C-alpha positions in Angstrom: 231.7 124.6 219.7 231.3 121.2 221.3 229.1 118.1 221.4 226.0 117.6 219.4 223.5 120.0 218.1 220.0 120.4 219.5 217.5 118.0 218.0 214.5 120.3 218.4 212.6 121.3 215.4 212.9 125.1 214.8 209.7 127.1 215.2 209.5 130.2 213.0 207.1 132.3 214.9 206.1 134.6 212.0 203.9 137.0 214.0 206.6 137.4 216.6 209.3 137.5 214.0 211.4 135.0 216.0 213.0 131.6 215.4 212.8 129.5 218.6 214.6 126.3 219.2 213.0 125.0 222.4 210.2 122.7 223.5 208.3 125.3 225.4 204.5 125.0 225.2 203.8 128.6 226.1 205.3 131.8 227.6 204.9 130.5 231.1 207.1 127.5 230.4 209.7 129.8 228.7 209.8 132.2 231.6 210.3 129.3 234.1 213.2 128.0 232.1 215.0 131.3 232.5 215.4 130.6 236.2 217.1 127.3 235.5 219.5 128.4 232.8 222.0 131.1 232.1 223.1 133.0 229.1 221.7 135.8 226.9 218.1 136.9 227.5 215.8 140.0 227.0 215.8 142.7 229.7 213.6 145.7 230.1 213.7 147.9 227.0 216.2 145.5 225.4 215.6 142.8 222.9 218.8 140.8 222.2 219.0 137.3 220.7 218.9 134.4 223.3 221.2 131.5 223.8 220.5 129.6 227.1 222.7 127.0 228.7 222.4 124.4 231.5 224.4 125.5 234.5 226.2 122.2 235.2 227.2 121.1 231.7 227.2 124.5 230.1 225.6 122.8 227.1 223.2 124.8 224.9 219.5 124.0 225.7 217.6 126.6 223.9 217.7 129.6 221.6 215.6 132.5 220.4 216.7 134.5 217.3 214.9 137.6 216.1 214.4 138.5 212.5 215.7 141.9 211.5 213.2 144.2 209.8 215.7 145.7 207.5 216.2 143.8 204.2 219.7 144.0 202.8 220.2 145.2 199.2 220.3 142.6 196.4 224.0 143.4 196.1 224.6 142.4 199.7 222.5 139.4 199.5 224.5 138.2 196.6 227.7 138.6 198.7 226.6 136.1 201.4 229.2 133.4 201.3 228.3 129.7 200.8 231.5 128.6 202.6 232.4 127.3 205.0 229.9 124.5 205.0 227.7 124.0 208.1 229.2 121.7 210.7 226.7 120.3 213.2 227.6 121.0 216.8 226.6 122.4 220.1 227.8 125.5 221.9 229.4 125.9 225.3 230.5 129.2 227.0 233.9 129.4 228.7 232.2 130.2 232.0 228.8 130.2 233.8 227.6 133.7 233.6 225.0 135.8 231.8 225.9 138.0 228.8 224.4 139.9 226.0 224.1 138.6 222.4 223.7 141.5 220.1 220.6 141.1 217.8 221.2 141.1 214.1 220.3 144.1 212.0 220.4 143.0 208.4 218.2 140.4 206.6 219.7 138.7 203.5 217.3 136.7 201.5 218.4 133.9 199.1 216.4 133.5 195.9 212.9 132.2 196.7 213.6 132.8 200.4 215.3 129.3 200.4 217.7 130.7 203.1 217.3 133.6 205.5 220.7 135.0 206.7 220.6 137.5 209.5 223.8 139.5 210.1 224.9 141.8 212.9 226.3 144.3 210.4 226.6 144.2 206.6 230.4 144.8 207.1 230.6 141.1 208.1 230.4 140.4 204.4 233.8 142.1 203.8 235.7 139.2 205.2 235.4 135.4 205.1 233.4 133.5 207.8 235.4 131.2 210.0 232.6 128.7 210.7 229.0 127.9 210.4 227.8 125.8 213.3 224.6 123.9 212.9 223.1 124.3 216.3 219.8 122.7 215.3 218.1 121.3 212.0 218.5 123.9 209.4 219.7 126.6 211.9 223.4 127.7 211.9 225.2 130.5 213.8 227.9 132.3 211.8 231.3 132.9 213.4 233.9 135.5 212.4 237.0 136.4 214.4 235.8 134.0 217.1 232.5 136.0 217.5 228.9 135.1 216.6 228.1 137.7 213.8 224.8 136.2 212.6 222.7 133.1 212.0 220.8 131.5 209.1 217.6 129.4 208.7 217.3 127.2 205.7 213.9 126.4 204.2 212.2 128.9 206.5 208.7 128.1 205.1 208.9 124.6 206.5 209.0 125.9 210.1 206.3 128.6 210.0 204.1 128.6 213.1 202.6 131.0 215.6 203.8 131.5 219.1 205.3 128.2 220.7 203.2 125.8 218.6 205.0 123.1 216.7 205.2 123.6 213.0 203.1 121.4 210.6 205.3 118.2 209.9 203.8 118.0 206.3 205.7 119.6 203.4 204.7 123.2 202.8 202.7 123.8 199.6 204.1 125.8 196.6 201.5 128.5 197.2 202.7 129.0 200.8 206.3 129.4 199.6 205.1 132.3 197.2 203.0 133.8 200.0 206.0 133.8 202.5 208.1 135.7 199.9 205.3 138.2 199.4 204.9 138.6 203.2 208.6 139.1 203.8 208.6 141.8 201.1 205.9 143.8 203.0 207.1 143.3 206.6 210.7 144.4 206.0 212.1 147.8 204.9 211.9 149.5 202.4 208.3 148.3 201.7 207.4 148.3 205.4 208.0 152.1 205.3 205.7 152.5 202.5 203.0 150.5 204.3 203.4 152.8 207.3 203.3 155.9 205.0 200.1 154.5 203.4 201.5 154.4 200.0 198.4 153.5 197.9 200.0 150.9 195.6 201.7 149.2 198.5 198.5 149.1 200.5 196.7 147.5 197.5 199.4 144.9 197.4 199.0 144.3 201.2 195.3 143.9 201.0 195.7 141.5 198.1 198.0 139.4 200.2 195.7 139.5 203.1 192.9 138.2 200.8 195.1 135.5 199.3 196.1 134.1 202.8 192.5 134.0 203.9 191.4 132.2 200.6 194.1 129.6 200.8 192.5 126.3 201.5 195.6 124.1 202.0 198.5 124.4 204.4 196.3 126.4 206.8 198.6 126.2 209.8 201.4 128.0 207.9 198.9 130.3 206.0 197.5 131.4 209.4 200.9 132.2 210.8 201.5 134.5 207.9 198.1 136.0 208.1 198.3 136.8 211.8 201.0 139.5 211.0 199.7 140.6 207.7 196.2 141.1 208.9 197.5 143.3 211.7 199.4 145.4 209.3 196.4 145.8 207.0 194.1 146.6 210.0 196.5 149.3 211.2 197.3 151.0 207.9 194.6 150.2 205.3 191.2 151.9 205.0 189.2 148.8 204.0 187.9 146.5 206.9 189.9 143.4 207.1 188.3 140.4 205.4 186.1 142.5 203.1 186.5 141.9 199.5 187.5 144.8 197.2 
């Protein structure tokens, strides 16, 4: 840990299930940045989390953190520690070389999805955390035994967007908060398995969510980011044409 955190507003790309901390306008800018930085990045058939650093200063310049599709049990979510408190700071590797940052596998959701905590392994909860380093506004990496074992995003609904677009700077509506919770329920296991197995009750719930997102008149940028993924799920697994009223 060193220096100051990134000032970039996080971008919770809901369709891509990724939290990006970078100013890239599109995929092309992101790909060009890989040639000018070092650190962790995706490779063929591999999808780790990304931390990218400037070669000269070794300061953190961008991050891409992927949301796990497996929801932790309520018991594990209740075990997520609230200490230590977040300490803002940057990151700097010991040497200039590429490495692999293991993606997290377990999603812990606070009540109302006020905080999403993503862990490398639920066994992390068996011991205290050493540090929470706030690498950007509302984004912290979790450290245990001098190793990054997870990350968290506070108030995720505020940062909902699609692709590399900047999130809406206006506060999210209460309706969007409720729709985010319903969306997270359906895109993570165990309900995701029920969607794929075409469980009738779960598909009814999915179609109702699709309709609610289409009908929401306020906070459209965030609603559209949720809808982009929910409509794809409904189109792939439901029998009714998307957008058609029941």
